[in-house]
C-alpha positions as CSV (number, residue, x, y, z in Angstrom):
1,M,80.0,120.9,85.0
2,G,80.4,117.2,86.0
3,E,81.6,115.9,89.3
4,V,85.2,115.6,90.2
5,F,86.5,112.7,92.3
6,S,89.9,112.8,93.9
7,K,91.9,110.2,95.7
8,L,95.3,110.2,97.4
9,I,97.3,107.0,97.8
10,V,100.5,107.1,100.0
11,Y,102.8,104.2,99.8
12,F,106.5,103.3,100.4
13,D,108.6,102.9,97.3
14,K,112.1,102.3,98.5
15,P,113.7,104.5,99.7
16,F,111.0,107.2,99.8
17,W,107.3,107.6,100.6
18,V,105.3,108.5,97.6
19,G,101.9,110.1,97.2
20,V,99.8,109.6,94.1
21,F,96.9,112.0,93.5
22,E,94.2,110.6,91.2
23,R,91.6,112.9,89.8
24,V,88.6,111.8,87.8
25,E,86.8,114.6,85.9
26,N,84.2,114.1,83.2
27,G,85.1,110.4,83.0
28,K,88.9,111.1,82.4
29,L,91.6,110.1,84.9
30,S,94.6,112.3,85.5
31,V,97.4,111.6,88.0
32,A,100.1,113.5,89.8
33,K,103.0,112.0,91.8
34,V,104.6,113.5,94.8
35,T,107.7,112.3,96.7
36,F,107.5,112.9,100.4
37,G,110.8,111.5,101.6
38,A,110.3,110.4,105.2
39,E,107.0,108.9,106.2
40,P,104.5,111.7,106.3
41,K,102.2,112.1,109.3
42,D,98.5,112.6,108.7
43,Y,98.6,116.3,109.5
44,E,101.6,116.8,107.2
45,V,99.6,115.2,104.3
46,Y,96.6,117.3,105.0
47,E,98.7,120.4,105.1
48,F,100.4,119.5,101.9
49,I,97.0,119.0,100.2
50,L,95.8,122.4,101.4
51,K,98.9,124.3,100.4
52,H,100.1,122.5,97.2
53,Y,97.2,120.7,95.6
54,Y,96.5,123.5,93.0
55,S,100.2,123.7,92.0
56,L,100.4,120.0,91.2
57,R,101.2,119.0,87.6
58,F,98.6,116.4,86.6
59,S,99.3,114.0,83.7
60,P,97.3,114.1,80.5
61,S,93.8,112.7,80.9
62,V,93.2,109.0,80.2
63,E,89.7,107.5,79.6
64,S,88.3,106.0,82.7
65,V,85.0,104.4,83.6
66,V,83.2,106.0,86.7
67,K,80.4,104.0,88.2
68,E,77.8,106.0,90.0
69,N,75.9,103.8,92.5
70,K,75.0,104.1,96.1
71,V,77.1,102.1,98.4
72,N,76.5,101.0,101.9
73,P,78.7,102.9,104.4
74,K,79.9,99.6,105.9
75,R,80.9,98.5,102.4
76,I,82.9,101.7,102.0
77,Q,84.7,101.1,105.3
78,R,85.6,97.6,104.2
79,D,86.9,98.9,100.9
80,V,89.0,101.5,102.6
81,K,90.5,98.9,104.9
82,K,91.2,96.7,101.8
83,Q,92.9,99.6,100.0
84,L,95.0,100.3,103.0
85,R,96.2,96.7,103.1
86,D,97.0,96.7,99.4
87,T,100.1,98.6,98.4
88,G,100.9,100.1,95.0
89,I,98.8,102.1,92.5
90,G,96.2,101.1,90.0
91,T,97.2,100.3,86.4
92,K,95.3,103.3,85.0
93,S,97.2,105.6,87.4
94,Q,100.5,104.0,86.3
95,Q,99.6,104.5,82.6
96,A,98.8,108.2,83.3
97,L,102.0,108.7,85.2
98,K,104.0,107.0,82.4
99,L,102.3,109.2,79.9
100,Q,103.2,112.3,81.9
101,Q,106.8,111.1,82.2
102,E,107.1,110.5,78.4
103,Q,105.6,114.0,77.8
104,C,108.2,115.6,80.1
105,K,111.0,113.6,78.4
106,Q,109.9,114.9,75.0
107,E,109.8,118.5,76.3
108,R,113.3,118.1,77.8
109,K,114.7,116.7,74.5
110,V,113.3,119.6,72.5
111,K,114.6,122.2,74.9
112,S,118.1,120.6,75.1
113,R,118.2,120.3,71.2
114,E,117.3,124.0,70.9
115,Q,120.0,125.0,73.4
116,K,122.6,122.9,71.6
117,L,121.8,124.4,68.3
118,A,121.9,127.9,69.7
119,E,125.3,127.3,71.3
120,A,126.6,125.8,68.1
121,Q,125.4,128.9,66.1
122,R,126.9,131.2,68.7
123,M,130.3,129.4,68.5
124,F,130.2,129.5,64.6
125,E,129.5,133.3,64.6
126,L,132.3,133.8,67.1
127,K,134.8,131.8,64.9
128,Q,133.6,133.8,61.8
129,Q,134.2,137.1,63.7
130,K,137.7,136.1,64.8
131,K,138.5,135.0,61.2
132,K,137.4,138.4,59.9
133,E,139.5,140.3,62.5
134,K,142.5,138.2,61.7
135,H,142.4,138.9,58.0
136,R,141.1,142.4,57.9
137,G,144.3,144.2,56.7
138,R,145.4,141.8,54.0
């Protein structure tokens, strides 16, 4: 089994604080989005990860390039500071979230169409039954 890399980005997207979980597994990126509401404290984020990480709905996987090279610890610290300054999410993450949103939209459309057809069928049968009761004796 390959390595799995995870990253959480928390940013302010008016009017809420949003967290984006990025997971790279076997060279494929999948993303989950969580709305926190008020600004979460560090311990609240940690608690959320411990309790709810495995119940997150990640988007379908998107191809991603993972570079495996050793990096100087000071370089890592500089990169972390740079990422903290920059707001927003990466384009791959945005694509994965958009893909998940479209997938959910299609599922909703199918479900609502089925419900509408079932309701129409039920109403038709009800009308037919009333019609038969009305003209039974004649």
